[in-house]
N, CA, C, O and the ligand as a Tripos MOL2 file, in Angstrom:
@<TRIPOS>MOLECULE
protein
  273   271    69     0     0
PROTEIN
NO_CHARGES

@<TRIPOS>ATOM
      1 N         105.0580   86.7010   80.9950 N.3       1 MET1
      2 CA        105.5500   87.8960   81.6670 C.3       1 MET1
      3 C         105.8820   87.5820   83.1130 C.2       1 MET1
      4 O         105.0150   87.1630   83.8790 O.2       1 MET1
      5 N         107.1180   87.7810   83.4810 N.am      2 LYS2
      6 CA        107.5630   87.4970   84.8440 C.3       2 LYS2
      7 C         107.5480   88.7740   85.6840 C.2       2 LYS2
      8 O         107.8920   89.8600   85.2180 O.2       2 LYS2
      9 N         107.1420   88.6000   86.9200 N.am      3 ILE3
     10 CA        107.1720   89.7080   87.8560 C.3       3 ILE3
     11 C         108.0530   89.3150   89.0310 C.2       3 ILE3
     12 O         107.9870   88.1900   89.5260 O.2       3 ILE3
     13 N         108.8700   90.2500   89.4640 N.am      4 LYS4
     14 CA        109.7430   89.9700   90.5990 C.3       4 LYS4
     15 C         109.4120   90.8970   91.7510 C.2       4 LYS4
     16 O         109.3210   92.1120   91.5780 O.2       4 LYS4
     17 N         109.2350   90.3250   92.9090 N.am      5 CYS5
     18 CA        108.9360   91.1090   94.0960 C.3       5 CYS5
     19 C         110.1950   91.8320   94.5680 C.2       5 CYS5
     20 O         111.2310   91.1990   94.7710 O.2       5 CYS5
     21 N         110.1150   93.1610   94.7450 N.am      6 PRO6
     22 CA        111.2840   93.9170   95.1770 C.3       6 PRO6
     23 C         111.6170   93.7250   96.6520 C.2       6 PRO6
     24 O         112.6790   94.1440   97.1130 O.2       6 PRO6
     25 N         110.7210   93.0990   97.3820 N.am      7 TYR7
     26 CA        110.9380   92.9330   98.8270 C.3       7 TYR7
     27 C         111.6150   91.6130   99.1680 C.2       7 TYR7
     28 O         112.6270   91.5930   99.8680 O.2       7 TYR7
     29 N         111.0580   90.5140   98.6760 N.am      8 CYS8
     30 CA        111.5960   89.2050   99.0520 C.3       8 CYS8
     31 C         112.2850   88.5030   97.8910 C.2       8 CYS8
     32 O         112.9120   87.4610   98.0770 O.2       8 CYS8
     33 N         112.1730   89.0660   96.7040 N.am      9 GLY9
     34 CA        112.8490   88.4760   95.5550 C.3       9 GLY9
     35 C         112.0700   87.3640   94.8820 C.2       9 GLY9
     36 O         112.5610   86.7500   93.9350 O.2       9 GLY9
     37 N         110.8620   87.0960   95.3570 N.am     10 PHE10
     38 CA        110.0380   86.0720   94.7310 C.3      10 PHE10
     39 C         109.7420   86.4460   93.2880 C.2      10 PHE10
     40 O         109.3630   87.5790   92.9940 O.2      10 PHE10
     41 N         109.9180   85.4840   92.3920 N.am     11 GLU11
     42 CA        109.6810   85.7430   90.9950 C.3      11 GLU11
     43 C         108.6900   84.7150   90.4390 C.2      11 GLU11
     44 O         108.8360   83.5110   90.6460 O.2      11 GLU11
     45 N         107.6980   85.2150   89.7410 N.am     12 GLY12
     46 CA        106.7100   84.2960   89.1980 C.3      12 GLY12
     47 C         105.9110   84.9250   88.0860 C.2      12 GLY12
     48 O         106.0980   86.0870   87.7240 O.2      12 GLY12
     49 N         105.0160   84.1220   87.5570 N.am     13 GLU13
     50 CA        104.1370   84.6170   86.5050 C.3      13 GLU13
     51 C         103.1880   85.6640   87.0880 C.2      13 GLU13
     52 O         102.9020   85.6680   88.2860 O.2      13 GLU13
     53 N         102.7150   86.5340   86.2300 N.am     14 ALA14
     54 CA        101.8230   87.6070   86.6630 C.3      14 ALA14
     55 C         100.5910   87.0460   87.3720 C.2      14 ALA14
     56 O         100.0910   87.6430   88.3250 O.2      14 ALA14
     57 N         100.1090   85.9040   86.9060 N.am     15 ARG15
     58 CA         98.8790   85.3630   87.5000 C.3      15 ARG15
     59 C          99.0930   84.8200   88.9040 C.2      15 ARG15
     60 O          98.1250   84.5590   89.6190 O.2      15 ARG15
     61 N         100.3320   84.6480   89.3030 N.am     16 GLU16
     62 CA        100.6150   84.1650   90.6520 C.3      16 GLU16
     63 C         100.4890   85.2780   91.6840 C.2      16 GLU16
     64 O         100.3520   85.0290   92.8820 O.2      16 GLU16
     65 N         100.5390   86.4840   91.1980 N.am     17 PHE17
     66 CA        100.4380   87.6240   92.1010 C.3      17 PHE17
     67 C          99.0000   88.0980   92.1830 C.2      17 PHE17
     68 O          98.2020   87.8810   91.2700 O.2      17 PHE17
     69 N          98.6890   88.7380   93.2740 N.am     18 TRP18
     70 CA         97.3820   89.3630   93.3920 C.3      18 TRP18
     71 C          97.4490   90.7600   92.7960 C.2      18 TRP18
     72 O          98.3760   91.5290   93.0520 O.2      18 TRP18
     73 N          96.4710   91.0510   92.0220 N.am     19 LEU19
     74 CA         96.4400   92.3420   91.3500 C.3      19 LEU19
     75 C          95.3440   93.2090   91.9560 C.2      19 LEU19
     76 O          94.1980   92.7830   92.0950 O.2      19 LEU19
     77 N          95.7130   94.4100   92.3070 N.am     20 MET20
     78 CA         94.7350   95.2910   92.9240 C.3      20 MET20
     79 C          94.7700   96.6620   92.2630 C.2      20 MET20
     80 O          95.8240   97.2740   92.0950 O.2      20 MET20
     81 N          93.6070   97.1070   91.9040 N.am     21 TYR21
     82 CA         93.5070   98.4610   91.3570 C.3      21 TYR21
     83 C          92.9090   99.3660   92.4070 C.2      21 TYR21
     84 O          91.9300   99.0160   93.0660 O.2      21 TYR21
     85 N          93.4950  100.5100   92.5550 N.am     22 GLU22
     86 CA         92.9530  101.4770   93.4980 C.3      22 GLU22
     87 C          91.5700  101.9340   93.0800 C.2      22 GLU22
     88 O          90.7850  102.4370   93.8840 O.2      22 GLU22
     89 N          91.2990  101.7470   91.8190 N.am     23 SER23
     90 CA         90.0350  102.2240   91.2640 C.3      23 SER23
     91 C          88.9110  101.2130   91.4260 C.2      23 SER23
     92 O          87.8390  101.3700   90.8410 O.2      23 SER23
     93 N          89.1520  100.1830   92.2160 N.am     24 VAL24
     94 CA         88.1650   99.1110   92.3420 C.3      24 VAL24
     95 C          86.7940   99.6350   92.7430 C.2      24 VAL24
     96 O          85.7740   99.0400   92.3950 O.2      24 VAL24
     97 N          86.7660  100.7180   93.4550 N.am     25 LEU25
     98 CA         85.4920  101.2740   93.9020 C.3      25 LEU25
     99 C          84.6930  101.8850   92.7530 C.2      25 LEU25
    100 O          83.4910  102.1220   92.8720 O.2      25 LEU25
    101 N          85.3710  102.1320   91.6570 N.am     26 TYR26
    102 CA         84.7080  102.7970   90.5370 C.3      26 TYR26
    103 C          84.2170  101.8270   89.4710 C.2      26 TYR26
    104 O          83.6880  102.2400   88.4390 O.2      26 TYR26
    105 N          84.3930  100.5560   89.7240 N.am     27 VAL27
    106 CA         84.0380   99.5520   88.7300 C.3      27 VAL27
    107 C          82.5840   99.7040   88.2820 C.2      27 VAL27
    108 O          82.2750   99.5880   87.0960 O.2      27 VAL27
    109 N          81.7230   99.9550   89.2130 N.am     28 GLU28
    110 CA         80.3030  100.0350   88.8770 C.3      28 GLU28
    111 C          79.9890  101.2320   87.9850 C.2      28 GLU28
    112 O          78.9230  101.2850   87.3720 O.2      28 GLU28
    113 N          80.8870  102.1680   87.9100 N.am     29 ASN29
    114 CA         80.6740  103.3180   87.0390 C.3      29 ASN29
    115 C          81.3330  103.1430   85.6730 C.2      29 ASN29
    116 O          81.3620  104.0710   84.8640 O.2      29 ASN29
    117 N          81.8570  101.9570   85.4270 N.am     30 SER30
    118 CA         82.4770  101.6440   84.1420 C.3      30 SER30
    119 C          83.6520  102.5580   83.8150 C.2      30 SER30
    120 O          83.9060  102.8600   82.6490 O.2      30 SER30
    121 N          84.3460  102.9840   84.8200 N.am     31 ASN31
    122 CA         85.5090  103.8420   84.6090 C.3      31 ASN31
    123 C          86.8210  103.0750   84.7560 C.2      31 ASN31
    124 O          87.8860  103.6740   84.9020 O.2      31 ASN31
    125 N          86.7380  101.7860   84.7170 N.am     32 VAL32
    126 CA         87.9200  100.9610   84.9680 C.3      32 VAL32
    127 C          89.0430  101.2780   83.9860 C.2      32 VAL32
    128 O          90.2010  101.4450   84.3690 O.2      32 VAL32
    129 N          88.6770  101.3550   82.7350 N.am     33 GLU33
    130 CA         89.7030  101.5720   81.7250 C.3      33 GLU33
    131 C          90.3680  102.9380   81.8940 C.2      33 GLU33
    132 O          91.5840  103.0820   81.7660 O.2      33 GLU33
    133 N          89.5590  103.8990   82.1780 N.am     34 LYS34
    134 CA         90.0880  105.2430   82.3790 C.3      34 LYS34
    135 C          91.0160  105.2780   83.5970 C.2      34 LYS34
    136 O          92.1020  105.8540   83.5480 O.2      34 LYS34
    137 N          90.5770  104.6640   84.6660 N.am     35 GLU35
    138 CA         91.3870  104.6480   85.8850 C.3      35 GLU35
    139 C          92.6920  103.8970   85.6580 C.2      35 GLU35
    140 O          93.7410  104.2680   86.1860 O.2      35 GLU35
    141 N          92.6060  102.8430   84.8680 N.am     36 PHE36
    142 CA         93.8050  102.0450   84.6150 C.3      36 PHE36
    143 C          94.8730  102.9060   83.9350 C.2      36 PHE36
    144 O          96.0640  102.7460   84.2040 O.2      36 PHE36
    145 N          94.4590  103.7990   83.0740 N.am     37 ARG37
    146 CA         95.4230  104.6650   82.4000 C.3      37 ARG37
    147 C          96.0690  105.6360   83.3700 C.2      37 ARG37
    148 O          97.2240  106.0250   83.2000 O.2      37 ARG37
    149 N          95.3350  106.0150   84.3610 N.am     38 GLU38
    150 CA         95.8450  107.0240   85.2760 C.3      38 GLU38
    151 C          96.7020  106.4460   86.3970 C.2      38 GLU38
    152 O          97.5790  107.1190   86.9390 O.2      38 GLU38
    153 N          96.4340  105.1950   86.7320 N.am     39 ARG39
    154 CA         97.1660  104.5870   87.8360 C.3      39 ARG39
    155 C          97.7000  103.2210   87.4320 C.2      39 ARG39
    156 O          96.9550  102.3970   86.9010 O.2      39 ARG39
    157 N          98.9910  102.9710   87.6780 N.am     40 PRO40
    158 CA         99.5280  101.6450   87.4020 C.3      40 PRO40
    159 C          98.9300  100.6300   88.3670 C.2      40 PRO40
    160 O          98.5460  100.9880   89.4800 O.2      40 PRO40
    161 N          98.8470   99.3710   87.9550 N.am     41 PRO41
    162 CA         98.2870   98.3410   88.8270 C.3      41 PRO41
    163 C          99.1610   98.1020   90.0510 C.2      41 PRO41
    164 O         100.3870   98.1980   90.0040 O.2      41 PRO41
    165 N          98.4950   97.7950   91.1210 N.am     42 TYR42
    166 CA         99.1780   97.5220   92.3780 C.3      42 TYR42
    167 C          99.2150   96.0120   92.5830 C.2      42 TYR42
    168 O          98.1870   95.3360   92.5460 O.2      42 TYR42
    169 N         100.4170   95.5070   92.7980 N.am     43 ILE43
    170 CA        100.6210   94.0630   92.8760 C.3      43 ILE43
    171 C         100.8930   93.6500   94.3160 C.2      43 ILE43
    172 O         101.6610   94.3030   95.0220 O.2      43 ILE43
    173 N         100.2620   92.5650   94.7470 N.am     44 ILE44
    174 CA        100.5240   92.0180   96.0670 C.3      44 ILE44
    175 C         101.2960   90.7040   95.9180 C.2      44 ILE44
    176 O         100.8600   89.7860   95.2230 O.2      44 ILE44
    177 N         102.4410   90.6350   96.5800 N.am     45 CYS45
    178 CA        103.2570   89.4270   96.5200 C.3      45 CYS45
    179 C         102.5860   88.3190   97.3220 C.2      45 CYS45
    180 O         102.2160   88.5330   98.4760 O.2      45 CYS45
    181 N         102.4210   87.1240   96.7220 N.am     46 PRO46
    182 CA        101.7620   86.0240   97.4350 C.3      46 PRO46
    183 C         102.6480   85.4050   98.5060 C.2      46 PRO46
    184 O         102.1770   84.6290   99.3380 O.2      46 PRO46
    185 N         103.9100   85.7440   98.4860 N.am     47 LYS47
    186 CA        104.8460   85.1140   99.4250 C.3      47 LYS47
    187 C         105.0450   85.9580  100.6840 C.2      47 LYS47
    188 O         104.9360   85.4520  101.8000 O.2      47 LYS47
    189 N         105.3360   87.2440  100.4990 N.am     48 CYS48
    190 CA        105.6230   88.0870  101.6560 C.3      48 CYS48
    191 C         104.4980   89.0790  101.9360 C.2      48 CYS48
    192 O         104.5310   89.8040  102.9300 O.2      48 CYS48
    193 N         103.4870   89.1040  101.0380 N.am     49 ARG49
    194 CA        102.2910   89.9350  101.2330 C.3      49 ARG49
    195 C         102.5840   91.4320  101.1620 C.2      49 ARG49
    196 O         101.7540   92.2390  101.5790 O.2      49 ARG49
    197 N         103.7190   91.8050  100.6540 N.am     50 ASN50
    198 CA        103.9950   93.2170  100.4390 C.3      50 ASN50
    199 C         103.4310   93.6470   99.0960 C.2      50 ASN50
    200 O         103.3620   92.8570   98.1540 O.2      50 ASN50
    201 N         103.0290   94.9020   99.0220 N.am     51 GLY51
    202 CA        102.4750   95.4190   97.7890 C.3      51 GLY51
    203 C         103.4250   96.3890   97.1290 C.2      51 GLY51
    204 O         104.1910   97.0880   97.7920 O.2      51 GLY51
    205 N         103.3640   96.4190   95.8160 N.am     52 PHE52
    206 CA        104.2070   97.3560   95.0580 C.3      52 PHE52
    207 C         103.5570   97.6410   93.7220 C.2      52 PHE52
    208 O         102.7280   96.8680   93.2430 O.2      52 PHE52
    209 N         103.9330   98.7410   93.1340 N.am     53 PHE53
    210 CA        103.3940   99.0750   91.8140 C.3      53 PHE53
    211 C         104.1530   98.3350   90.7360 C.2      53 PHE53
    212 O         105.3790   98.2260   90.7660 O.2      53 PHE53
    213 N         103.4030   97.8410   89.7990 N.am     54 LEU54
    214 CA        104.0000   97.0650   88.7200 C.3      54 LEU54
    215 C         104.7440   97.9590   87.7390 C.2      54 LEU54
    216 O         104.1820   98.8940   87.1700 O.2      54 LEU54
    217 N         105.9950   97.6530   87.5610 N.am     55 GLU55
    218 CA        106.7690   98.3500   86.5360 C.3      55 GLU55
    219 C         106.4480   97.7180   85.1860 C.2      55 GLU55
    220 O         106.6020   96.5100   85.0020 O.2      55 GLU55
    221 N         106.0170   98.5170   84.2790 N.am     56 SER56
    222 CA        105.6510   97.9760   82.9700 C.3      56 SER56
    223 C         105.7530   99.0700   81.9220 C.2      56 SER56
    224 O         105.8650  100.2500   82.2530 O.2      56 SER56
    225 N         105.7150   98.6720   80.6490 N.am     57 PRO57
    226 CA        105.7470   99.6780   79.5760 C.3      57 PRO57
    227 C         104.6000  100.6690   79.6640 C.2      57 PRO57
    228 O         104.6850  101.7760   79.1320 O.2      57 PRO57
    229 N         103.5340  100.2730   80.3310 N.am     58 TYR58
    230 CA        102.3890  101.1670   80.4480 C.3      58 TYR58
    231 C         102.7290  102.4320   81.2100 C.2      58 TYR58
    232 O         102.1200  103.4800   80.9990 O.2      58 TYR58
    233 N         103.6980  102.3280   82.0910 N.am     59 ILE59
    234 CA        104.0660  103.4790   82.9030 C.3      59 ILE59
    235 C         104.5890  104.6140   82.0220 C.2      59 ILE59
    236 O         104.3570  105.7860   82.3190 O.2      59 ILE59
    237 N         105.2870  104.2760   80.9540 N.am     60 LYS60
    238 CA        105.7610  105.3140   80.0370 C.3      60 LYS60
    239 C         104.5800  106.0290   79.3800 C.2      60 LYS60
    240 O         104.5550  107.2510   79.2360 O.2      60 LYS60
    241 N         103.6170  105.2190   78.9960 N.am     61 PHE61
    242 CA        102.3820  105.7800   78.4480 C.3      61 PHE61
    243 C         101.7620  106.7350   79.4490 C.2      61 PHE61
    244 O         101.3990  107.8720   79.1500 O.2      61 PHE61
    245 N         101.6650  106.2130   80.6280 N.am     62 TYR62
    246 CA        101.0330  106.9420   81.7230 C.3      62 TYR62
    247 C         101.6820  108.3140   81.9240 C.2      62 TYR62
    248 O         100.9930  109.3250   82.0670 O.2      62 TYR62
    249 N         102.9870  108.3320   81.9320 N.am     63 ARG63
    250 CA        103.6740  109.6090   82.1660 C.3      63 ARG63
    251 C         103.4990  110.5640   80.9910 C.2      63 ARG63
    252 O         103.3760  111.7760   81.1660 O.2      63 ARG63
    253 N         103.4900  109.9920   79.7930 N.am     64 LYS64
    254 CA        103.3840  110.8270   78.6110 C.3      64 LYS64
    255 C         101.9980  111.4990   78.5160 C.2      64 LYS64
    256 O         101.8630  112.6460   78.0880 O.2      64 LYS64
    257 N         100.9870  110.7340   78.9330 N.am     65 GLU65
    258 CA         99.6230  111.2320   78.8120 C.3      65 GLU65
    259 C          99.1850  112.0760   80.0160 C.2      65 GLU65
    260 O          98.1750  112.7790   79.9790 O.2      65 GLU65
    261 N          99.9590  111.9810   81.0450 N.am     66 ARG66
    262 CA         99.5670  112.6470   82.2860 C.3      66 ARG66
    263 C          99.6170  114.1720   82.1380 C.2      66 ARG66
    264 O         100.5560  114.7310   81.5730 O.2      66 ARG66
    265 N          98.6100  114.8030   82.6480 N.am     67 ARG67
    266 CA         98.5660  116.2680   82.6390 C.3      67 ARG67
    267 C          99.0100  116.7960   84.0000 C.2      67 ARG67
    268 O          98.5490  116.3380   85.0450 O.2      67 ARG67
    269 N          99.8880  117.7400   83.9620 N.am     68 VAL68
    270 CA        100.4330  118.2810   85.2130 C.3      68 VAL68
    271 C          99.4790  119.3380   85.7630 C.2      68 VAL68
    272 O          99.7450  119.9230   86.8130 O.2      68 VAL68
    273 ZN        107.5690   89.2850   98.1500 Zn       69 ZN69
@<TRIPOS>BOND
     1     1     2 1
     2     2     3 1
     3     3     4 2
     4     3     5 am
     5     5     6 1
     6     6     7 1
     7     7     8 2
     8     7     9 am
     9     9    10 1
    10    10    11 1
    11    11    12 2
    12    11    13 am
    13    13    14 1
    14    14    15 1
    15    15    16 2
    16    15    17 am
    17    17    18 1
    18    18    19 1
    19    19    20 2
    20    19    21 am
    21    21    22 1
    22    22    23 1
    23    23    24 2
    24    23    25 am
    25    25    26 1
    26    26    27 1
    27    27    28 2
    28    27    29 am
    29    29    30 1
    30    30    31 1
    31    31    32 2
    32    31    33 am
    33    33    34 1
    34    34    35 1
    35    35    36 2
    36    35    37 am
    37    37    38 1
    38    38    39 1
    39    39    40 2
    40    39    41 am
    41    41    42 1
    42    42    43 1
    43    43    44 2
    44    43    45 am
    45    45    46 1
    46    46    47 1
    47    47    48 2
    48    47    49 am
    49    49    50 1
    50    50    51 1
    51    51    52 2
    52    51    53 am
    53    53    54 1
    54    54    55 1
    55    55    56 2
    56    55    57 am
    57    57    58 1
    58    58    59 1
    59    59    60 2
    60    59    61 am
    61    61    62 1
    62    62    63 1
    63    63    64 2
    64    63    65 am
    65    65    66 1
    66    66    67 1
    67    67    68 2
    68    67    69 am
    69    69    70 1
    70    70    71 1
    71    71    72 2
    72    71    73 am
    73    73    74 1
    74    74    75 1
    75    75    76 2
    76    75    77 am
    77    77    78 1
    78    78    79 1
    79    79    80 2
    80    79    81 am
    81    81    82 1
    82    82    83 1
    83    83    84 2
    84    83    85 am
    85    85    86 1
    86    86    87 1
    87    87    88 2
    88    87    89 am
    89    89    90 1
    90    90    91 1
    91    91    92 2
    92    91    93 am
    93    93    94 1
    94    94    95 1
    95    95    96 2
    96    95    97 am
    97    97    98 1
    98    98    99 1
    99    99   100 2
   100    99   101 am
   101   101   102 1
   102   102   103 1
   103   103   104 2
   104   103   105 am
   105   105   106 1
   106   106   107 1
   107   107   108 2
   108   107   109 am
   109   109   110 1
   110   110   111 1
   111   111   112 2
   112   111   113 am
   113   113   114 1
   114   114   115 1
   115   115   116 2
   116   115   117 am
   117   117   118 1
   118   118   119 1
   119   119   120 2
   120   119   121 am
   121   121   122 1
   122   122   123 1
   123   123   124 2
   124   123   125 am
   125   125   126 1
   126   126   127 1
   127   127   128 2
   128   127   129 am
   129   129   130 1
   130   130   131 1
   131   131   132 2
   132   131   133 am
   133   133   134 1
   134   134   135 1
   135   135   136 2
   136   135   137 am
   137   137   138 1
   138   138   139 1
   139   139   140 2
   140   139   141 am
   141   141   142 1
   142   142   143 1
   143   143   144 2
   144   143   145 am
   145   145   146 1
   146   146   147 1
   147   147   148 2
   148   147   149 am
   149   149   150 1
   150   150   151 1
   151   151   152 2
   152   151   153 am
   153   153   154 1
   154   154   155 1
   155   155   156 2
   156   155   157 am
   157   157   158 1
   158   158   159 1
   159   159   160 2
   160   159   161 am
   161   161   162 1
   162   162   163 1
   163   163   164 2
   164   163   165 am
   165   165   166 1
   166   166   167 1
   167   167   168 2
   168   167   169 am
   169   169   170 1
   170   170   171 1
   171   171   172 2
   172   171   173 am
   173   173   174 1
   174   174   175 1
   175   175   176 2
   176   175   177 am
   177   177   178 1
   178   178   179 1
   179   179   180 2
   180   179   181 am
   181   181   182 1
   182   182   183 1
   183   183   184 2
   184   183   185 am
   185   185   186 1
   186   186   187 1
   187   187   188 2
   188   187   189 am
   189   189   190 1
   190   190   191 1
   191   191   192 2
   192   191   193 am
   193   193   194 1
   194   194   195 1
   195   195   196 2
   196   195   197 am
   197   197   198 1
   198   198   199 1
   199   199   200 2
   200   199   201 am
   201   201   202 1
   202   202   203 1
   203   203   204 2
   204   203   205 am
   205   205   206 1
   206   206   207 1
   207   207   208 2
   208   207   209 am
   209   209   210 1
   210   210   211 1
   211   211   212 2
   212   211   213 am
   213   213   214 1
   214   214   215 1
   215   215   216 2
   216   215   217 am
   217   217   218 1
   218   218   219 1
   219   219   220 2
   220   219   221 am
   221   221   222 1
   222   222   223 1
   223   223   224 2
   224   223   225 am
   225   225   226 1
   226   226   227 1
   227   227   228 2
   228   227   229 am
   229   229   230 1
   230   230   231 1
   231   231   232 2
   232   231   233 am
   233   233   234 1
   234   234   235 1
   235   235   236 2
   236   235   237 am
   237   237   238 1
   238   238   239 1
   239   239   240 2
   240   239   241 am
   241   241   242 1
   242   242   243 1
   243   243   244 2
   244   243   245 am
   245   245   246 1
   246   246   247 1
   247   247   248 2
   248   247   249 am
   249   249   250 1
   250   250   251 1
   251   251   252 2
   252   251   253 am
   253   253   254 1
   254   254   255 1
   255   255   256 2
   256   255   257 am
   257   257   258 1
   258   258   259 1
   259   259   260 2
   260   259   261 am
   261   261   262 1
   262   262   263 1
   263   263   264 2
   264   263   265 am
   265   265   266 1
   266   266   267 1
   267   267   268 2
   268   267   269 am
   269   269   270 1
   270   270   271 1
   271   271   272 2
@<TRIPOS>SUBSTRUCTURE
     1 MET1         2 RESIDUE 1 A MET
     2 LYS2         6 RESIDUE 1 A LYS
     3 ILE3        10 RESIDUE 1 A ILE
     4 LYS4        14 RESIDUE 1 A LYS
     5 CYS5        18 RESIDUE 1 A CYS
     6 PRO6        22 RESIDUE 1 A PRO
     7 TYR7        26 RESIDUE 1 A TYR
     8 CYS8        30 RESIDUE 1 A CYS
     9 GLY9        34 RESIDUE 1 A GLY
    10 PHE10       38 RESIDUE 1 A PHE
    11 GLU11       42 RESIDUE 1 A GLU
    12 GLY12       46 RESIDUE 1 A GLY
    13 GLU13       50 RESIDUE 1 A GLU
    14 ALA14       54 RESIDUE 1 A ALA
    15 ARG15       58 RESIDUE 1 A ARG
    16 GLU16       62 RESIDUE 1 A GLU
    17 PHE17       66 RESIDUE 1 A PHE
    18 TRP18       70 RESIDUE 1 A TRP
    19 LEU19       74 RESIDUE 1 A LEU
    20 MET20       78 RESIDUE 1 A MET
    21 TYR21       82 RESIDUE 1 A TYR
    22 GLU22       86 RESIDUE 1 A GLU
    23 SER23       90 RESIDUE 1 A SER
    24 VAL24       94 RESIDUE 1 A VAL
    25 LEU25       98 RESIDUE 1 A LEU
    26 TYR26      102 RESIDUE 1 A TYR
    27 VAL27      106 RESIDUE 1 A VAL
    28 GLU28      110 RESIDUE 1 A GLU
    29 ASN29      114 RESIDUE 1 A ASN
    30 SER30      118 RESIDUE 1 A SER
    31 ASN31      122 RESIDUE 1 A ASN
    32 VAL32      126 RESIDUE 1 A VAL
    33 GLU33      130 RESIDUE 1 A GLU
    34 LYS34      134 RESIDUE 1 A LYS
    35 GLU35      138 RESIDUE 1 A GLU
    36 PHE36      142 RESIDUE 1 A PHE
    37 ARG37      146 RESIDUE 1 A ARG
    38 GLU38      150 RESIDUE 1 A GLU
    39 ARG39      154 RESIDUE 1 A ARG
    40 PRO40      158 RESIDUE 1 A PRO
    41 PRO41      162 RESIDUE 1 A PRO
    42 TYR42      166 RESIDUE 1 A TYR
    43 ILE43      170 RESIDUE 1 A ILE
    44 ILE44      174 RESIDUE 1 A ILE
    45 CYS45      178 RESIDUE 1 A CYS
    46 PRO46      182 RESIDUE 1 A PRO
    47 LYS47      186 RESIDUE 1 A LYS
    48 CYS48      190 RESIDUE 1 A CYS
    49 ARG49      194 RESIDUE 1 A ARG
    50 ASN50      198 RESIDUE 1 A ASN
    51 GLY51      202 RESIDUE 1 A GLY
    52 PHE52      206 RESIDUE 1 A PHE
    53 PHE53      210 RESIDUE 1 A PHE
    54 LEU54      214 RESIDUE 1 A LEU
    55 GLU55      218 RESIDUE 1 A GLU
    56 SER56      222 RESIDUE 1 A SER
    57 PRO57      226 RESIDUE 1 A PRO
    58 TYR58      230 RESIDUE 1 A TYR
    59 ILE59      234 RESIDUE 1 A ILE
    60 LYS60      238 RESIDUE 1 A LYS
    61 PHE61      242 RESIDUE 1 A PHE
    62 TYR62      246 RESIDUE 1 A TYR
    63 ARG63      250 RESIDUE 1 A ARG
    64 LYS64      254 RESIDUE 1 A LYS
    65 GLU65      258 RESIDUE 1 A GLU
    66 ARG66      262 RESIDUE 1 A ARG
    67 ARG67      266 RESIDUE 1 A ARG
    68 VAL68      270 RESIDUE 1 A VAL
    69 ZN69       273 GROUP 0 **** ****
């Protein structure tokens, strides 16, 4: 799976990027999976250090399951 940075155009494997979940504070409560469904992962580019949300098929899931 390739990820492309929208800022500098750097393209690489997913493992080359830093992955950050906003829900990191909730890890100790074992809510990681639940939080993951509610929020897409936040990716940090290793080259320009800009962060962006990962576009993925999960986002469609996310929108479908989301309650307004
Ligand atoms: Zn970048």
